[in-house]
C-alpha positions as a printed Julia matrix, in Angstrom:
145×3 Matrix{Float64}:
   0.0    0.0     0.0
   1.36   3.39   -1.01
   1.94   6.08    1.59
   0.58   9.48    0.72
   0.3   12.87    2.45
  -2.8   13.96    4.33
  -4.92  16.36    2.26
  -7.8   18.57    3.33
  -9.55  21.83    2.45
 -10.01  24.87    4.61
 -11.49  28.3     4.09
  -9.46  31.33    5.03
 -11.27  34.57    5.85
  -9.66  37.85    4.87
 -10.84  41.14    6.38
  -9.91  44.73    5.72
 -11.19  47.85    7.44
 -11.11  50.83    5.11
 -10.98  54.11    7.09
 -13.45  56.93    6.46
 -12.62  59.31    3.62
 -10.11  56.95    2.0
  -9.48  57.89   -1.65
  -9.71  55.43   -4.52
  -6.42  53.69   -5.29
  -5.36  53.31   -1.66
  -3.48  50.13   -0.66
  -4.42  48.55    2.67
  -2.75  45.42    4.06
  -4.91  42.31    4.49
  -5.92  40.85    7.87
  -5.85  37.06    7.34
  -7.6   34.56    9.63
  -5.86  31.33    8.58
  -6.94  29.24   11.58
 -10.68  29.41   12.25
 -10.21  27.62   15.59
  -8.1   30.4    17.09
  -9.44  33.3    15.04
  -5.99  34.9    15.21
  -5.55  37.74   12.74
  -2.24  37.89   10.87
  -0.81  40.31    8.32
   1.36  37.49    6.98
   0.86  33.73    7.17
   3.94  31.49    7.1
   3.1   28.13    5.56
   4.22  25.34    7.95
   7.37  23.44    6.89
   5.38  20.23    6.43
   2.65  21.76    4.25
   1.92  23.06    0.78
  -1.09  25.32    0.2
  -3.04  25.57   -3.05
  -5.5   28.47   -3.2
  -8.22  27.11   -5.47
 -10.95  29.74   -5.18
 -11.5   33.33   -4.06
 -15.02  34.61   -3.4
 -17.4   36.75   -1.36
 -20.5   35.28    0.29
 -22.81  38.27   -0.2
 -22.78  41.76   -1.69
 -22.66  43.09    1.9
 -19.12  41.67    2.21
 -17.81  44.55    0.09
 -18.3   47.91    1.81
 -16.35  49.65   -0.94
 -15.21  47.93   -4.12
 -11.58  46.92   -4.3
  -9.15  44.46   -5.86
  -7.22  41.91   -3.82
  -3.49  41.67   -4.45
  -1.95  38.41   -3.19
   1.8   38.23   -2.61
   4.27  35.42   -2.08
   7.2   36.06    0.26
   6.44  39.82    0.24
   8.07  40.08   -3.16
   6.17  38.35   -5.92
   2.61  39.34   -6.79
   0.8   36.12   -7.69
  -2.63  37.58   -8.38
  -4.56  40.81   -8.78
  -8.26  39.99   -8.71
 -11.13  41.52  -10.58
 -13.27  43.85   -8.45
 -14.25  41.9    -5.34
 -17.91  42.75   -5.94
 -17.78  40.49   -9.03
 -16.69  37.44   -6.97
 -20.09  36.61   -5.46
 -20.11  32.84   -4.86
 -23.65  32.43   -6.25
 -22.7   34.12   -9.53
 -22.09  31.33  -12.07
 -20.12  33.68  -14.34
 -17.8   35.05  -11.66
 -14.11  35.2   -12.57
 -12.0   32.09  -11.93
  -8.27  32.18  -11.33
  -5.44  29.7   -11.73
  -4.47  27.75   -8.62
  -1.96  29.68   -6.5
   0.82  27.61   -4.92
   2.53  28.39   -1.6
   5.17  25.86   -0.56
   6.74  25.06    2.81
   7.91  28.2     4.65
   6.5   30.54    1.98
   4.78  33.68    3.26
   1.25  34.6     2.19
   0.32  38.27    2.44
  -1.34  40.95    0.4
  -3.29  44.15    0.06
  -6.52  45.5    -1.26
  -6.53  48.45   -3.64
  -9.69  50.51   -3.28
 -11.52  51.22   -6.53
 -13.77  53.93   -5.08
 -13.5   56.47   -2.31
 -15.14  55.73    1.02
 -17.63  58.07    2.59
 -17.7   59.6     6.05
 -17.8   56.19    7.79
 -15.25  53.37    7.77
 -16.28  50.23    5.87
 -15.29  46.58    6.04
 -14.37  44.24    3.19
 -14.44  40.48    3.71
 -13.51  37.82    1.18
 -12.68  34.14    1.4
 -10.04  31.83   -0.03
 -10.57  28.09   -0.41
  -7.25  26.33    0.28
  -6.28  22.73   -0.38
  -3.63  21.77    2.16
  -1.19  18.92    1.53
   0.4   17.95    4.84
   3.29  15.48    5.12
   3.45  15.55    8.95
   1.31  12.45    9.27
   1.08  10.12    6.34
  -2.12   8.23    5.61
  -2.25   4.89    3.89
C-alpha cells in the first residue's frame, strides 16, 4: 500500500477595514484569519514546513461583504505578486459567471500576504471588506495509507 500525504480543504477569511474618507487607489494590508479555531488575525501567514497550500478559489459570500469595491493583491514572500483579482464585488459565490483564477501555490515556509486596492472612495464612515479563499492543504506531517 502506497503512503501518501494527508490532504484537506479549509477556508481562510480575509478582512480589511477601510478608514473613512479613503481615496480610490489606496493600498491597505490584508488581515488574514488562517486558523478558524483560534481566530488569530495575521498580516502574513507562514506556511508550515510540512505543508503546501493551493488556493483554489477566491469569493465573497454576499454583496454586503464589500463595503467599498476593491481588488485583492496576493503576494508570495512579500516580493512576488501572484494575483490581482477583478473587483471583489464580481466574486459573489452564487454568480455562475464570476471570474476564476489559476491555482496559486505556496510551498513550505512561503509567506502569504497581500493588500486591497480601493476602486472607489469611502464616505464619512469606515467600511469593512471580507472575502474568502478556499485552500487545499497537503500535509506530510502524518502520512495516511
